[in-house]
C-alpha positions as CSV (number, residue, x, y, z in Angstrom):
1,X,105.5,103.9,121.0
2,X,102.8,106.3,122.1
3,X,99.4,106.0,120.5
4,X,97.2,109.1,120.7
5,X,93.6,108.7,119.6
6,X,91.6,111.8,118.6
7,X,87.9,111.9,117.5
8,X,85.8,114.6,116.0
9,X,82.6,115.9,117.5
10,X,80.5,113.3,115.6
11,X,82.3,110.3,117.1
12,X,82.0,109.5,120.8
13,X,85.6,108.9,122.0
14,X,84.6,106.2,124.6
15,X,87.2,104.4,126.5
16,X,86.4,101.2,124.7
17,X,86.8,102.8,121.3
18,X,90.2,104.2,122.3
19,X,91.4,100.9,123.6
20,X,90.2,99.0,120.6
21,X,91.8,101.5,118.2
22,X,95.1,101.4,120.1
23,X,95.1,97.6,120.0
24,X,94.5,97.5,116.2
25,X,97.3,100.1,115.6
26,X,99.7,98.4,118.0
27,X,99.1,95.0,116.5
28,X,99.5,96.2,112.9
29,X,102.6,98.3,113.5
30,X,104.4,96.6,116.4
31,X,107.3,95.5,114.3
32,X,108.1,99.2,113.6
33,X,107.9,100.3,117.3
34,X,111.7,100.8,117.5
35,X,111.5,103.4,114.7
36,X,108.3,105.1,115.9
37,X,108.1,107.7,118.6
38,X,104.4,108.4,118.4
39,X,101.3,107.4,116.4
40,X,98.5,109.9,116.1
41,X,95.0,108.5,115.1
42,X,92.3,110.9,114.0
43,X,88.8,109.4,113.7
44,X,86.1,111.4,111.9
45,X,82.7,111.1,110.4
46,X,83.2,112.8,107.0
47,X,79.4,113.4,106.3
48,X,78.6,114.3,110.0
49,X,75.9,112.6,112.0
50,X,73.2,114.5,110.1
51,X,73.9,112.6,106.9
52,X,74.3,108.9,106.5
53,X,76.3,107.3,103.8
54,X,78.4,104.4,102.9
55,X,82.1,104.8,103.6
56,X,81.8,108.1,105.6
57,X,84.0,107.0,108.5
58,X,87.6,108.2,108.2
59,X,90.8,107.1,110.0
60,X,93.9,109.2,109.4
61,X,97.1,107.8,110.8
62,X,100.2,109.9,111.3
63,X,103.4,108.1,112.2
64,X,106.2,110.1,113.8
65,X,109.5,108.5,112.9
66,X,112.6,109.4,115.0
67,X,114.5,112.1,113.2
68,X,112.4,111.7,110.0
69,X,109.4,113.5,108.5
70,X,106.0,112.0,109.5
71,X,104.2,109.4,107.3
72,X,100.5,110.0,106.9
73,X,97.8,107.7,105.5
74,X,94.0,107.7,105.6
75,X,91.2,105.3,104.9
76,X,87.4,105.6,104.6
77,X,85.0,102.8,105.3
78,X,81.5,102.1,106.6
79,X,82.6,101.7,110.2
80,X,85.2,103.2,112.4
81,X,86.7,99.7,113.0
82,X,87.0,99.1,109.2
83,X,88.5,102.5,108.6
84,X,91.1,101.9,111.4
85,X,92.0,98.5,110.0
86,X,92.3,99.8,106.5
87,X,94.5,102.8,107.5
88,X,96.7,100.5,109.7
89,X,97.2,98.2,106.6
90,X,98.1,101.2,104.5
91,X,100.5,102.5,107.2
92,X,102.2,99.1,107.4
93,X,102.8,99.2,103.7
94,X,104.0,102.8,103.7
95,X,106.4,102.2,106.6
96,X,107.8,99.1,104.9
97,X,108.6,101.3,101.9
98,X,109.9,104.2,103.8
99,X,112.1,102.2,106.2
100,X,113.2,99.9,103.4
101,X,114.5,102.9,101.4
102,X,116.4,104.2,104.5
103,X,118.1,100.8,105.1
104,X,119.2,100.5,101.4
105,X,121.0,103.9,101.6
């Protein structure tokens, strides 16, 4: 599974941030790795750096399933780390549902 991390202009895409984000996503979704070809992670600051605010960091995850349409979830939180963990938990639940339906067919 390839994990691609993208940031907007308001979040510094440091090597440490990319590594930490990849680790969170891989840990949360490792059991689905045989079904996933790529995971795209989009990190953004919804209110930009000019405005502060609670819950303005957003993580959007897009899971590319082999031969299936992508599954997309997002989560907003106070920090990038919290947003990533929240989105990964939502993705785990979404993939459980999507792959469970496919196996029942």
